[in-house]
C-alpha angles and dihedrals in degrees: 000000000000094000092044090056090051093048092047090050094050093045092048091049091052091046091051091050090050092050092049093045094048092048093048091043092052089054091051096046097042098035098149093048102036120048124204089251090062093047095044097082090056092047092047092047092050091049092051091048090049093048095050092044091049089056091048092048094049091047090051091049093049091047090049094050097042098048113084115241118255107258127200114267113263114259119245105272097183116128101226101162 
């Protein structure tokens, strides 16, 4: 569960960056046809997605580092001869 949260956070962050980059890139490439006001919702949505995913990723990383690793159960050390 801890690793899944970290992976979802990283994937969402990359997805948000891609959404923002594509929206901003479309504005730059098609400047006469697409105004910044038309590209702004995509840029804003990508930034929101990146921000939320960054929080999830950091929370997953902290949870992963703070939780002790599962260790093997101790063997029976009783001296029953």
